[in-house]
TILUM-118817 format. One record per residue: residue in three letters; z, y, x of N, C-alpha, C in turn. Coordinates in steps of 0.2 Angstrom, whole numbers, plus 5000, padded with zeros to 4 digits. Last residue first. Layout:
# TILUM-118817
ALAZYXZYXZYX...
//
This chain:
# TILUM-118817
LEU517746265307518146295312518946275312PRO516446215301517146185301517546205307LEU515646355292515746315299516446275299SER515546435282515446365281515546325287LYS515846565287516346535283516246455282LEU514546585293515146575297515746545293TYR513746595281513646545286514246535290ALA514246715275514346645272514246585276ARG513846805285514546795284514746725280PHE512546795284512846775290513546755289LYS512346845271512146775273512446755279ASP512846975274513146935269512946865270GLY511847025283512547025285512946975280PHE510547045282510746975283511446965284GLU510247185279509747135277509947065278PRO511347255284511347245277510847195275ARG512447215297511747225296511647205288LYS513647175301513547245298512847255296LEU513647055307513947065300513847125297ALA513047095319512647055314512947055307PHE514147155325513547195324513147155319GLU515047035326515247095322514647145321VAL514246945334514546925328514646995323MET513947025346513446995342513646975335ALA515247045351514847105348514247075344GLN515646915354516046955350515647015346LEU514646895364514746855358515146885353MET515046985374514346995371514346955364GLY516346945378516247005374515547015371PHE515946825384516346815378516246885374LYS515146875394514846825390515246825383ASP515047045398515446985399515246935393GLY514547155395514347135402514747065403ALA514947205384514347165383514147145390ASP516447235378516147225385515547175384PHE516547355365516447285367516147275374ARG517647455356517247445362517147365363LYS517747555342517847485345517447475350GLY518547715338518047665338518247605341GLU519047855345519047825339518447775339PHE519647865362519147875357519347835351THR520747945372520747875368520347885362TYR520448015386520348025379520247955376GLY521048105400520848045397520848055390PHE520448245410520848215404520648145403VAL520748345424520448285421520848265416LYS520548505432520848465427520448405425GLU520248515449520048525442520548485438GLU520648475462520348535461520248565454LYS521148345462521548395466521248465465LEU520248275454520948295452521248345456LEU519248245463519148295458519748325455ALA519848135470519748195474519648255469LYS519748045459520348065462520348125466ILE518348045457518748075452519448095455GLY517947965469517748035468518148075463ASP518647845466518847885472518647955471THR517847805454518647825454518847865460LEU516647775460516747835456517447855455GLN516547715476516847705470516847775466ILE515347645486515647715485515847705478GLU515347505497515247535490515647605490GLY515547415507515147475508514947515502GLY516447315505515647305503515247365504ALA517647425501517447355502516747345500GLY517147595502517647545503517347475504PRO516547755510516447685507516947635507THR517247905507517247855512517047785508THR516548045500516947985499516747935504GLN515748155500516248155505516648085505GLU514948135489514548135496515048125502LEU515848145479515648085481515248075487LEU515948285480516548245482516348175483ALA514748335476514948345483515548305485PHE514848275463514348255467514548275475ILE515848345456515948275457515448245463ARG515448465451515848465458515848385460PRO514948455439514448445444514848435451THR516048365428515748425431515348415437LEU515848235416516048255423515748325424VAL516348115405516048185405516248215411TYR516047935403516347995407515948055405ARG516347775399516047835397516447895401GLY516947635400516247655403515947725400ILE518747655402518147615401517447665402ILE520347655409519647685409519147635407ALA521847625400521347605404520647635404GLN523447665399522847695398522247675403LYS524747625401524247585397523547605396SER525247675418525147685411524847625407PRO525247625431525647685429525647705422ALA525647455435525147505432525547565430ASP526347365442526247425445525847475441GLU526447255434527047285435526947355439PHE525047215435525347235429525947275429ARG524147295449524547235446524947255440PRO522747395445523447385448523647315445LYS521347445446521547375445522247355448GLU521547595454521047545452521347475452VAL522447725447522547675451521947615449MET522547905446522347845444522347785449GLY523248065441523048015446522747955442THR523548145430523748165437523548125442CYS522848195415522848145420523048185427ASN523448195399523348245405523448205411TYR522548135386523048115391522848155397ILE522348135368522148165375522748155380ARG522848095357522248055359522148075366SER523848185352524048115355523448075358ASP523848345356523448295353523548225356SER524948425361524548445355524048395352ALA525348365372525848385367525548395360ASP524648215379524548295378525048305372GLN525448105390525148115384525148195382SER525248105408525648105402525248125396GLY524947995422524948065419525448065413ALA523647885427524347915428524347985425LEU522547765421522747835422523447835423VAL521647635429522247655425522447725427GLY520347525429520647585432521047605427TYR520647345425520347415424520647465429ALA521347225425520547225426520247295425SER522647245422522447235429521747235430ILE522847235409522747305412522547305419GLY523247115405522447125405522347195408PRO524547105404524247095411523547105411GLY524947225391525047165395524647155401GLU523747325382524347295383524347235387VAL522847465384522847395385523547375386THR521947595375522647565377522547485378GLN520547665383520847625378521547605380THR519647815387520147765388520247725382ALA518447915395518647875389519147825391LEU518748065403518647995404518847965398VAL518148225407518448185402518248115403SER518448385416518148315415518548275410GLY518848535406518948485412518548425410GLY518848605394518448635400518548595406ARG519348595381519748595387519448615393GLN518248595372518848625370519348645377ASN517248525378517148595376517748635374PHE517848405380517648445386517548515384VAL518048365367518648375371518448415377ASP516648355363517048395360517648415363ILE516348245372516048315373516448365369MET517048145365517248165372516948235374GLN516348125353517048145353517248175360LYS515048095359515148155355515848175355LEU515347965364515248025368515248095365CYS515647895352516147905357515947965361PRO515047955336514847925343515447945348VAL515947915322515747975326515647945333GLU516147775321515847825315515547885318ALA515647665333516147715331515747755326ASP515647545345515447555338515947605335ILE514947535361515547565357515247575350VAL514747435375514447455368515047475364ASP514647435391515147455386514747475380ASP513447425399513847365397514347375392PRO513047555402512747515397513047455394LEU514047685404513947615407513647575401ILE513647855406513747795401513547735404VAL514148015409513947945412514147895407ALA513548185407513948125405513748065409PHE513848345415513448285413513848225411PRO513748515419514148455417513648405414GLU512648565433512848575426513248505424ASP511548575443512248615443512448625436GLY510748415443510848485445511548515444VAL510148295439510648325435510748405436LEU509248265448509048275442509548305437GLU510048255460509448305460509248315452LYS510948155457511148225458510548275457ALA510848015455510548065450510648135451CYS511547955465510747955465510448005460LEU512847965461512648015466511848015467VAL512947855453512947925450512647975455ALA512847755463512347765458512347825454HIS513947785470513347795473512747795468GLY514947745461514947815463514247835466LEU514647605459514547655454514547725456GLY513847535474514347555470514247605464LYS512647505480513247525484513747555480PRO511347415481511947415476512547435480GLU509947525486510447475487511047475483LYS509147615479508847565483509347505485GLN509047665464509547655468509347595473ARG507847785458507947715460508547715465VAL507747855442507847865449508047795452TYR506847915427507147865431507247875439SER507147995412506847995418507247935422ILE506648035395507047985400506647995406HIS506948105380506648115386507048075392ALA507047985367507348035371506848045377LEU506347905357507047915357507247975360SER505047855357505147925356505847945355SER505047725358504747765364504847835363VAL505747685347506047675353505747715358GLY504747725337505447755337505747745344ARG503747635339503647705340504247745341SER504347515334504047515340504047595343VAL504647555321505147535325504947535332ALA503347575315503847635316504447615320LEU502847455316502547505320503047565321LEU503647385306503647365313503347425318GLU503147455295503847455297503947435304SER501747425295501947495296502647495298LYS500647325299501347315299501647385300GLY499247325298499547355293500347345293ARG498547285309498747225304499147255298ARG498347395316497747365313497947315308GLU499647425320499347475315498747435312LEU499947325328500347325322499947375317THR498947355338498947285335499347295328ALA499347475343498747475340498647405336ASP500647445348500547485342499947485339LEU500247355358500647335353500647375347GLU499547445366499247385364499647355358PHE500447545370499847565366499547495363SER501947575370501547515371500947515367HIS502847705378502347685373502047615375ASP504447655385503847685385503347665379PHE505647585385505647645382504947685383HIS505147465391505447465384505447535381ASP504747495404504247475399504547475392GLU505947525409505447575409504947555404MET506547395409506847455405506347505404ALA505747315417505747305410506047355406GLY506047345430505447385427505447375419LYS506947305439507247335432506647365428GLY506747255452506747205446506947235439ARG507947365460507347315460507347265454GLY508647485449508547455455507947405455THR509047645441508747575441508847545448VAL509747755431509747735438509547665439ILE509047865420509247795421509247775428ILE509447995411509347985417509547915419ILE508948095397509248025399509048015406HIS509248235389508948205394509348145397GLU510048285378509348295378508948255383ILE511348235368511048235374510348245374GLY512048235355511748295357511448295364SER512448115351512948155354512648225356ALA511348045349511748065343512248105345VAL510948015362510548055358510948085352ALA512047925365511947985369511548035365GLU511747815356512447855356512347925359GLU510547775361510547805354511247845353VAL510947735374510447785373510447815366GLY511747625370512047685374511547745373TYR510847545364511347565360511647625363GLN509947515374509747555369510247585364ILE510647425382510547485385510347535379ILE510547305375511147335375511047405378PRO509047285365509347275371510047325371LYS509147225348509047285352509347265359ASP509547125339508847135340508647195344VAL510947065345510547055338509847065340LEU510647125360511247125355510947125348ALA509747055373509747075366510447075363LEU509647125389509847065385509947095378MET509447235397508947215392509047155388GLU510447245406510347295401509847285396LYS510047135415510647125410510647185405PRO508347105416508947145418509447135413ILE507746945419507846995414508447035416VAL507846845429507146885428507246945423LYS509146815430508746805436508046845435THR509846825418509746885422509346875429ALA510046695415509646735411509446795414PRO510946605421510246615424509846665420LEU511946755424511446705426511446645422PHE512846845420512446815414511846775417ARG513446895430513946865425513446825420THR512546965438512646895440513146865435GLY511947095438512047055431512146985433LEU511547185447511247125447511347075441GLY511347365443511747305445511347235444GLY510747485440510447445445510847385447ALA511147575430510847515428510547475434PRO511947715424511947675430511647605428PHE511347845416511547775415511447735421VAL511848005412511647965418511847895416ALA511348135402511748075403511448035408LYS511448315398511148255402511648195402ARG512048415393511348405390511048335393VAL513348505389513248435392512548415389ARG513448675394513248625389513148555392LYS513648765403514248745401514048685396SER512848785419512748785412513348745409MET513348895432513348825429513348825422
//
């Protein structure tokens, strides 16, 4: 088994019902955060973390993602003819971001099933999973931080954030203990999916980044589908825990739930404020509002 994490799987076959009616014809992964689709932020994070091969698990009606990361000969030719060199660089930059492959998830059978669809392309090597809905703003890419932990510890790594109060019930939550040598690492002994606040085993909530060993594929194949016939990734990781070490990692950075309308609005404001070409102007505008 190769020890390097070279591949990242992007499950992107969901229906995006939280953003209807926009997602009736536009994949939710293609909704724009300022001027880039949310999936591009995840792809850029993966590339900046040393990932060489992106595997996007798509579904029906998701062709816009393939078009986005492909060369647009007509657009590039038009921009070149009109002397729009900066825009041409942007267009070509997207299509040359990474080596990208696509695999179809024919039915929406859960996150675990989406990951399982990528088995043949991943092969017998560790790999990352990035959920495009979770956009993370970090000085050092979140996935790079996790890969460093994987390289040091040799076990699967799950990104976590501390969630106080009843909000913990919206997440998968880790059981275990904080590592004695690194307070950001959590030695995982189990996990509970969306527990009641009073039953949560910790404040460590799993968010949309994973570094997994290939053993997860065989375990997902053995996982019994749950409600709605879905195969859950957390069930596969629970089985993995019986055989291998699994760590939680509280990453440095800020996570935005761009799969939620309010989370998308928060991300839109904060990412816009960081843009040098109009950040100051936008800040002044926000201050002028009668809030």
